[in-house]
Legacy VTK file of the C-alpha trace (Angstrom):
# vtk DataFile Version 3.0
C-alpha trace
ASCII
DATASET POLYDATA
POINTS 615 float
258.198 133.185 38.198
260.313 136.287 37.712
259.780 138.711 34.875
262.105 140.089 32.226
261.666 143.273 30.199
264.137 144.853 27.786
264.069 147.606 25.186
266.421 148.999 22.548
265.241 151.553 20.017
264.503 155.243 19.660
262.064 155.819 22.551
262.871 156.511 26.174
263.371 153.041 27.667
262.432 153.663 31.304
258.642 154.180 30.868
258.440 151.103 28.618
260.439 148.933 30.997
258.525 150.076 34.095
255.139 149.544 32.471
256.314 146.136 31.285
257.324 145.134 34.807
253.858 146.083 36.041
252.326 143.886 33.338
254.460 140.975 34.536
253.620 141.344 38.221
251.212 138.425 37.937
254.202 136.090 37.578
255.079 136.464 41.267
258.158 138.207 42.676
259.756 139.714 45.766
262.041 142.429 44.360
262.429 144.584 41.270
265.055 146.595 39.421
265.931 148.457 36.223
269.090 149.517 34.408
268.855 152.310 31.817
271.769 153.187 29.535
272.168 156.499 27.729
275.282 155.505 25.797
277.640 156.877 28.459
276.278 156.040 31.887
274.219 153.188 33.321
271.572 154.245 35.814
270.700 151.243 37.982
267.949 151.143 40.595
266.655 148.086 42.441
264.856 147.264 45.647
263.218 144.557 47.694
259.431 144.743 47.383
257.050 145.607 44.597
257.379 147.539 41.356
255.618 150.466 43.018
258.406 150.524 45.628
260.949 150.678 42.817
258.991 153.464 41.127
258.805 155.448 44.373
262.527 155.005 44.914
263.299 156.275 41.417
260.846 159.184 41.773
262.954 160.491 44.643
265.648 161.153 42.042
265.484 162.107 38.386
263.897 159.496 36.092
266.664 157.700 34.186
267.164 158.674 30.537
268.306 156.440 27.696
267.028 154.359 24.808
268.399 151.022 26.042
267.009 149.518 29.195
266.358 146.267 31.033
264.145 145.487 33.999
263.449 142.507 36.212
261.105 141.214 38.885
262.836 138.554 40.972
261.435 135.544 42.789
264.192 134.549 45.197
266.041 131.283 44.683
269.710 131.846 45.525
269.922 134.534 48.197
267.213 136.111 50.305
264.993 138.875 48.901
266.891 142.117 49.466
268.231 145.108 47.531
271.632 143.533 46.907
270.307 140.247 45.527
267.801 142.032 43.300
268.500 142.208 39.571
270.075 143.685 37.423
273.640 142.685 38.332
276.941 144.194 37.209
280.111 142.338 36.301
283.224 143.228 38.304
284.378 145.762 35.708
280.968 147.428 35.650
280.849 147.000 31.876
278.313 144.152 31.710
274.783 144.253 33.106
272.515 141.201 33.259
269.028 140.077 34.243
268.257 136.383 34.592
265.326 134.068 35.219
266.037 130.496 36.243
268.724 128.663 38.203
272.388 127.992 37.435
272.857 124.679 39.236
276.661 124.545 39.037
277.205 128.162 40.053
279.096 127.195 43.231
281.935 125.489 41.395
282.108 128.309 38.816
282.149 130.895 41.596
285.058 129.168 43.363
287.090 129.222 40.159
286.296 132.887 39.517
287.245 133.821 43.089
290.634 132.173 42.476
291.019 134.472 39.475
290.389 137.557 41.588
286.669 138.157 41.069
284.746 139.665 43.978
281.059 138.957 44.589
278.637 141.278 46.317
275.423 139.211 46.235
274.439 135.625 47.019
272.976 135.049 43.568
273.907 132.620 40.834
273.216 135.454 38.385
276.196 137.523 39.497
278.327 134.438 38.915
277.002 134.130 35.371
277.677 137.752 34.392
281.243 137.478 35.687
281.746 134.208 33.849
280.737 136.001 30.634
283.177 138.803 31.438
285.941 136.271 32.117
285.348 134.667 28.713
285.603 138.080 27.005
288.942 138.704 28.703
290.511 135.298 28.194
289.099 134.384 24.797
289.314 137.900 23.348
285.785 137.614 21.902
282.790 139.910 21.604
279.785 139.778 23.900
277.626 137.484 21.765
280.318 134.839 21.430
281.194 135.156 25.107
277.588 134.504 26.093
277.535 131.406 23.912
280.785 130.041 25.377
279.705 130.791 28.948
276.294 129.180 28.585
277.901 126.003 27.308
279.667 125.811 30.682
276.613 126.181 32.899
274.035 123.643 34.023
270.484 124.716 34.751
267.714 126.855 33.333
267.806 130.442 32.206
266.399 133.310 30.261
268.934 136.130 30.202
269.330 139.623 28.830
272.805 141.159 28.956
274.465 144.224 27.482
277.944 145.742 27.440
278.202 149.488 28.035
281.004 149.569 25.466
278.426 148.521 22.853
275.404 150.824 23.288
273.605 149.525 20.195
273.397 145.849 21.168
271.805 143.498 23.646
272.180 139.726 23.824
269.466 137.331 24.982
269.343 133.563 25.467
266.921 130.889 26.642
266.850 127.424 28.163
263.797 126.375 30.151
262.472 129.872 30.899
260.281 131.725 28.368
261.576 134.657 26.340
259.861 136.638 23.584
261.376 139.260 21.267
259.019 141.955 19.957
259.911 143.208 16.470
259.033 146.854 15.859
259.999 149.510 13.333
263.507 150.513 14.370
262.981 149.169 17.891
263.031 145.828 19.682
261.520 144.520 22.877
262.349 141.551 25.092
260.044 140.077 27.715
258.994 136.906 29.488
255.754 137.088 27.537
254.242 139.470 24.998
252.155 141.558 27.428
254.831 144.258 28.039
255.058 145.221 24.367
251.654 144.437 22.869
250.786 148.117 22.267
253.989 148.662 20.298
254.058 145.648 17.977
252.112 142.506 17.098
255.140 140.657 15.725
257.215 138.458 17.995
259.847 135.752 17.988
259.576 133.133 20.736
263.060 131.783 21.311
263.340 128.026 21.576
265.437 126.248 24.159
269.184 126.530 23.601
268.780 129.530 21.311
270.289 132.981 21.706
269.804 136.216 19.817
271.974 139.253 19.215
269.713 142.289 18.855
271.271 145.332 17.216
269.574 148.686 16.918
270.276 149.031 13.178
270.854 145.468 12.007
267.947 143.710 13.720
267.819 140.245 15.269
270.184 137.365 14.557
269.311 134.028 16.192
271.864 131.257 16.767
272.077 127.880 18.470
273.949 128.011 21.752
275.482 124.566 21.359
277.095 124.903 17.959
276.708 128.578 16.965
274.679 127.623 13.882
272.352 130.268 12.451
268.604 129.856 12.988
265.951 131.403 10.749
263.391 132.541 13.340
259.630 132.292 12.908
258.008 135.694 13.405
254.600 135.137 14.922
251.652 137.510 14.742
250.299 138.116 18.223
246.588 137.729 18.942
246.792 139.314 22.385
245.265 142.754 22.881
245.422 145.356 25.630
241.811 144.905 26.668
242.503 141.282 27.538
245.180 142.170 30.077
243.354 145.028 31.831
240.938 144.495 34.720
237.896 145.722 32.826
236.183 147.284 35.847
236.749 144.362 38.228
238.601 144.881 41.505
241.017 142.045 40.785
242.165 140.032 37.799
241.080 136.856 39.595
237.466 138.021 39.832
237.527 139.122 36.197
238.833 135.714 35.172
236.193 133.893 37.221
233.520 135.863 35.392
235.170 135.267 32.011
234.622 131.517 32.244
231.358 131.333 30.282
232.954 133.162 27.355
236.321 131.415 27.387
234.678 128.001 27.501
232.740 129.032 24.398
236.035 130.154 22.840
237.576 126.811 23.735
234.911 124.714 22.028
234.069 127.179 19.236
234.644 125.482 15.873
235.448 122.242 17.669
232.051 121.279 19.036
229.173 121.028 16.540
226.560 119.627 18.882
223.608 119.437 16.513
225.710 117.589 13.939
227.276 115.249 16.475
230.790 116.379 15.534
233.875 117.036 17.650
236.789 118.319 15.610
240.167 118.874 17.273
242.872 119.734 14.768
245.770 118.470 16.851
244.009 115.186 17.511
242.684 114.205 14.077
245.954 112.908 12.622
246.860 111.026 15.789
243.523 109.578 16.846
244.761 106.002 16.420
247.494 106.697 18.971
244.764 107.243 21.565
242.477 104.468 20.363
245.302 101.912 20.409
246.915 103.105 23.630
247.382 100.651 26.485
246.837 103.590 28.830
246.940 107.367 29.097
249.390 108.890 31.560
248.540 112.465 32.546
251.384 114.624 33.874
250.745 118.030 35.400
251.257 120.227 38.464
248.926 122.140 40.786
245.564 123.111 39.346
246.405 121.358 36.059
246.930 118.146 38.045
243.432 118.525 39.452
242.086 118.933 35.908
243.946 115.718 35.082
242.174 113.931 37.941
238.818 115.001 36.521
239.985 113.684 33.145
240.816 110.320 34.704
237.159 109.880 35.635
235.975 111.081 32.221
238.327 108.939 30.111
237.786 105.784 32.122
234.036 106.249 32.525
233.196 107.240 28.963
236.027 105.956 26.746
237.064 102.959 28.890
240.776 103.772 28.579
242.974 103.195 31.664
244.404 106.460 33.010
247.125 107.288 35.504
247.538 110.844 36.792
251.038 111.807 37.896
252.597 114.803 39.577
255.125 115.819 36.948
257.624 116.698 39.683
257.575 113.098 40.948
257.127 111.360 37.608
260.360 112.802 36.202
262.454 111.253 38.988
260.653 107.952 39.561
262.043 105.923 36.648
258.469 105.160 35.514
257.548 102.268 33.263
256.640 103.848 29.908
256.308 102.135 26.532
255.572 103.081 22.932
251.976 101.997 23.516
251.395 104.731 26.095
250.001 108.184 25.443
251.365 110.834 27.781
249.070 113.829 28.114
250.803 116.926 29.509
248.684 119.759 30.930
249.979 123.262 31.725
248.378 126.704 31.615
251.593 128.520 30.755
253.192 125.790 28.678
256.445 126.568 30.496
256.169 124.517 33.712
259.662 123.127 34.301
258.641 119.818 35.886
256.062 119.127 33.192
258.602 119.882 30.474
261.053 117.460 32.080
258.328 114.806 32.237
257.623 115.336 28.532
261.274 114.838 27.630
261.438 111.682 29.734
258.304 110.256 28.110
259.577 110.999 24.610
262.896 109.335 25.384
260.946 106.163 26.233
259.078 106.253 22.916
255.678 107.394 24.207
253.420 109.652 22.142
253.105 112.986 23.978
250.077 115.262 23.608
249.993 118.723 25.158
247.154 120.841 26.487
248.164 124.413 27.251
246.908 127.957 26.978
249.849 129.962 25.680
250.435 129.840 21.933
254.085 129.320 21.060
255.000 128.113 24.557
257.711 125.520 25.057
255.294 122.672 25.802
253.393 123.385 22.594
256.676 122.944 20.714
258.073 119.975 22.628
254.994 117.750 22.396
254.129 115.615 19.359
250.772 117.332 19.028
248.236 119.077 21.192
245.305 121.404 21.755
245.191 124.999 22.972
242.585 125.993 25.537
241.894 129.568 24.310
241.382 130.881 27.843
243.159 134.129 26.996
245.743 135.674 29.320
245.331 134.496 32.909
246.928 137.171 35.070
245.778 136.090 38.535
248.312 133.693 40.029
245.553 131.390 41.290
244.201 129.614 38.211
240.466 129.742 37.579
239.535 129.853 33.905
242.572 127.715 33.061
241.034 124.898 35.111
237.615 124.936 33.460
238.969 125.336 29.920
241.369 122.438 30.494
238.444 120.277 31.618
236.510 121.397 28.537
239.283 120.236 26.180
239.754 116.975 28.070
236.013 116.306 27.906
235.976 116.898 24.148
238.824 114.425 23.679
237.164 111.805 25.891
233.804 112.150 24.133
235.386 111.864 20.695
237.237 108.707 21.721
234.160 107.234 23.396
232.098 107.792 20.258
234.723 106.229 17.989
235.168 103.249 20.306
231.438 102.764 20.744
231.732 102.768 24.524
228.735 105.102 24.845
225.504 105.008 22.898
224.787 107.476 20.112
221.971 108.900 22.196
224.188 109.483 25.230
226.885 110.956 23.011
224.501 113.510 21.538
223.135 114.371 24.979
226.652 115.004 26.252
227.426 117.293 23.329
224.282 119.326 23.827
224.874 119.583 27.559
228.495 120.664 27.071
227.321 123.313 24.630
225.115 124.934 27.290
227.685 124.736 30.106
228.462 128.471 29.660
224.838 129.272 30.528
225.034 126.944 33.523
228.112 128.799 34.762
226.392 132.156 34.273
223.623 130.872 36.531
226.143 129.689 39.125
227.777 133.136 39.109
224.476 134.707 40.167
225.084 133.294 43.641
228.034 135.675 44.097
226.381 137.962 46.664
225.107 135.009 48.678
228.593 133.454 48.616
230.004 136.766 49.836
227.646 136.566 52.833
228.857 133.039 53.577
232.460 134.238 53.319
231.795 136.879 55.995
230.843 134.139 58.444
233.973 132.057 57.889
236.682 134.584 57.053
238.338 134.129 60.448
238.333 130.337 60.397
241.745 128.723 60.798
241.004 125.483 58.963
238.628 124.126 56.288
237.801 120.672 54.994
236.542 120.160 51.437
234.796 116.889 50.583
233.628 115.432 47.284
233.053 112.054 45.689
233.555 110.757 42.159
233.922 113.528 39.609
233.806 116.102 42.399
236.630 114.739 44.524
239.163 116.659 42.348
236.946 119.746 42.694
237.263 119.434 46.483
241.047 119.379 46.090
240.906 122.406 43.798
238.586 124.322 46.146
240.954 123.737 49.072
243.936 124.791 46.960
242.252 128.060 45.963
241.560 128.925 49.600
245.118 128.108 50.662
246.689 130.018 47.791
244.998 133.351 48.241
243.688 133.533 51.828
246.535 131.612 53.568
243.958 129.600 55.518
244.846 125.950 55.951
242.483 123.773 53.943
242.454 120.138 52.864
240.462 118.321 50.221
239.447 114.683 50.661
237.285 112.046 49.041
234.217 112.185 51.269
234.429 108.487 52.159
238.012 108.932 53.400
236.867 111.312 56.100
236.253 108.458 58.528
239.780 107.143 57.926
241.376 109.985 59.848
240.107 113.510 59.119
236.899 112.955 61.071
239.022 113.428 64.199
239.289 117.100 63.265
235.541 117.708 63.217
234.129 120.024 65.857
231.971 123.132 66.037
234.919 125.254 64.838
235.520 123.291 61.651
233.713 124.440 58.469
233.307 121.558 56.022
232.545 122.339 52.387
230.718 119.390 50.863
229.960 119.055 47.167
226.608 117.282 47.263
225.123 117.675 43.794
222.865 115.047 42.237
225.029 112.087 41.249
225.395 108.349 41.620
227.063 109.047 44.964
224.404 111.388 46.320
223.091 109.043 49.044
226.625 108.282 50.171
227.437 111.992 50.435
224.256 112.501 52.494
225.533 109.844 54.889
228.890 111.625 55.117
227.092 114.871 55.968
225.154 113.102 58.729
228.432 111.843 60.192
229.785 115.380 60.263
226.621 116.861 61.780
226.591 114.245 64.546
230.016 115.566 65.559
228.900 119.227 65.522
230.676 120.072 62.288
229.501 123.076 60.269
228.337 122.201 56.759
228.602 124.475 53.719
226.964 122.426 50.976
227.115 122.945 47.226
223.906 121.372 45.937
221.839 121.097 42.792
219.071 123.676 42.484
215.890 122.393 44.100
217.648 120.030 46.519
215.680 119.502 49.728
217.451 116.623 51.513
220.847 118.249 52.032
219.244 121.663 52.441
217.492 120.377 55.561
220.801 119.195 57.022
223.383 121.797 56.035
224.099 125.066 57.812
224.692 126.965 54.554
223.601 126.102 51.035
225.024 127.243 47.697
222.981 126.118 44.702
224.286 125.338 41.213
222.257 124.371 38.146
221.776 120.751 37.130
224.067 119.224 34.529
225.246 115.742 33.574
227.360 114.176 36.308
230.580 114.076 34.266
230.221 117.813 33.549
229.450 118.882 37.128
233.066 119.944 37.886
232.605 122.791 35.417
229.844 124.296 37.561
230.684 123.126 41.096
234.115 124.735 40.981
232.573 128.212 40.447
231.223 128.769 43.996
234.466 127.453 45.480
236.473 129.974 43.458
234.178 132.781 44.622
234.258 131.642 48.259
238.062 131.666 48.293
238.142 135.026 46.534
235.777 136.791 48.937
237.449 135.381 52.052
240.844 136.534 50.752
239.535 140.027 49.962
237.970 140.311 53.419
241.316 139.351 54.952
242.999 142.054 52.858
245.195 139.554 51.035
246.970 140.304 47.760
244.540 138.227 45.719
246.252 138.456 42.334
249.793 138.068 43.683
249.681 135.867 46.790
252.858 135.593 48.805
255.555 133.103 47.822
253.712 132.041 44.659
254.537 132.487 40.996
252.230 132.144 38.021
254.577 129.980 36.011
257.011 127.731 37.859
259.899 127.567 35.426
262.487 126.182 37.845
262.478 123.146 40.115
LINES 1 616
615 0 1 2 3 4 5 6 7 8 9 10 11 12 13 14 15 16 17 18 19 20 21 22 23 24 25 26 27 28 29 30 31 32 33 34 35 36 37 38 39 40 41 42 43 44 45 46 47 48 49 50 51 52 53 54 55 56 57 58 59 60 61 62 63 64 65 66 67 68 69 70 71 72 73 74 75 76 77 78 79 80 81 82 83 84 85 86 87 88 89 90 91 92 93 94 95 96 97 98 99 100 101 102 103 104 105 106 107 108 109 110 111 112 113 114 115 116 117 118 119 120 121 122 123 124 125 126 127 128 129 130 131 132 133 134 135 136 137 138 139 140 141 142 143 144 145 146 147 148 149 150 151 152 153 154 155 156 157 158 159 160 161 162 163 164 165 166 167 168 169 170 171 172 173 174 175 176 177 178 179 180 181 182 183 184 185 186 187 188 189 190 191 192 193 194 195 196 197 198 199 200 201 202 203 204 205 206 207 208 209 210 211 212 213 214 215 216 217 218 219 220 221 222 223 224 225 226 227 228 229 230 231 232 233 234 235 236 237 238 239 240 241 242 243 244 245 246 247 248 249 250 251 252 253 254 255 256 257 258 259 260 261 262 263 264 265 266 267 268 269 270 271 272 273 274 275 276 277 278 279 280 281 282 283 284 285 286 287 288 289 290 291 292 293 294 295 296 297 298 299 300 301 302 303 304 305 306 307 308 309 310 311 312 313 314 315 316 317 318 319 320 321 322 323 324 325 326 327 328 329 330 331 332 333 334 335 336 337 338 339 340 341 342 343 344 345 346 347 348 349 350 351 352 353 354 355 356 357 358 359 360 361 362 363 364 365 366 367 368 369 370 371 372 373 374 375 376 377 378 379 380 381 382 383 384 385 386 387 388 389 390 391 392 393 394 395 396 397 398 399 400 401 402 403 404 405 406 407 408 409 410 411 412 413 414 415 416 417 418 419 420 421 422 423 424 425 426 427 428 429 430 431 432 433 434 435 436 437 438 439 440 441 442 443 444 445 446 447 448 449 450 451 452 453 454 455 456 457 458 459 460 461 462 463 464 465 466 467 468 469 470 471 472 473 474 475 476 477 478 479 480 481 482 483 484 485 486 487 488 489 490 491 492 493 494 495 496 497 498 499 500 501 502 503 504 505 506 507 508 509 510 511 512 513 514 515 516 517 518 519 520 521 522 523 524 525 526 527 528 529 530 531 532 533 534 535 536 537 538 539 540 541 542 543 544 545 546 547 548 549 550 551 552 553 554 555 556 557 558 559 560 561 562 563 564 565 566 567 568 569 570 571 572 573 574 575 576 577 578 579 580 581 582 583 584 585 586 587 588 589 590 591 592 593 594 595 596 597 598 599 600 601 602 603 604 605 606 607 608 609 610 611 612 613 614
């Protein structure tokens, strides 16, 4: 959530900052603003709404000039979305300007103290409190900006990524991080700051990813100096070479990033298992796992912590690990796990899943698990993210940038990695036969082709979407491996179309939800060939007898369900444990087309953020 962009160098800052804000729109936001400094005057513009609204507002005046600038897209926490609460914020003197992602939890008590000292506040935000706290430190401690930021941040509780500058020091900006991501792009005589690398990828491929409780003073001539916030000790930063390219973050001819990312799934799954899966040789090689394999083999259980779509991937993994590797698995919402005082021991493996690698609740769950002595393994997509650094080891998914807020390719690449881990463990433990193991490897290797086949149903799915675009409610049903897919399908529809939808295990329908069935209720049933096929057929009969409308996802060539359902979407056959990788495709497309037909903002649905970096 929220997006930060900053620039200091020799170019005009405004075009860079504005373009950067557009690149970060996928993160979710409700207002936007920029502050450009020419060495004498600060030109600040901000507004409720989208970046285009900000651009239009600025175009009514003269474009701001200056080679130092900061910009922000805000997702409201403290204070409603409006022009006043939008970032950037000034200090009372007008000398300091700040942008901030995150939440300052103790801002109320700090604000009361500052009010006693004569400070006046114009917004409802915790951010305005922080910038005035920094100013107060400068006044009372007689220190420079960098030191003042350090002292102030040691007084606050919460999460933050901040960029602040002092108009008295036109050649310097100060940044700091705790809990929210922040990257510094290193150019020739210029420096960039952003929530991720996408705003500056065309200018430099070198970046520093600040770690938690680190700050940096960036000077136009002297470069970047990184320090610890707690003790002011100097840190030698690691400058990382970026692998991201511009082509990856453009739509590539698709109407929306979400549709592009749905269609990228065959290729990104190949990228995820490339070099790791050698099917003909019977080899699975995962670098992050090799040195710690005994941790998994000797584990009493695996605890999976995740949120949202990643939690659904974890549910699929529960079936895979228990079925194939015979290891007990518990799947936890990270947001609940962190507060539940769970029983964790050194014999547990905690597996944390996150697309961004910055999810606040998942990070908190990781820290809790490590404090109890558990081994923590991370699965995330973003190289250099906080989760990749906080875990003991892990595996990247190689999905590439996922710009659409509603996850698609993140889900299938997470399942791919989890399947590789489960198969490797099952083979080492001898819980599946060599023959079955080889069959699984070969079938996983051709999953990209299976998905390409599933994508060919796009036009048919669009026709189905036309029929149901005005429905008020949906039910999604699945059994076994496809129960989590039903949950994920319902989530996709809710996220981007704003239609109420619920996912259930098909057998649970008669324990309550069956009361909802009538001729107005579309029911999406995942009825592919599986050990539960006959049971799912019975569930469909129960729905039909109550005049429910069936949209069935079936295996190609199915005749039984086809004779019963109102609408059929076919997917190619694959092994039962791999079916989630193909059955999720039509559900993604169905949600997408319904949302487009309802004229929803598919890539940036209301109230949602790509990466939830605060509680």
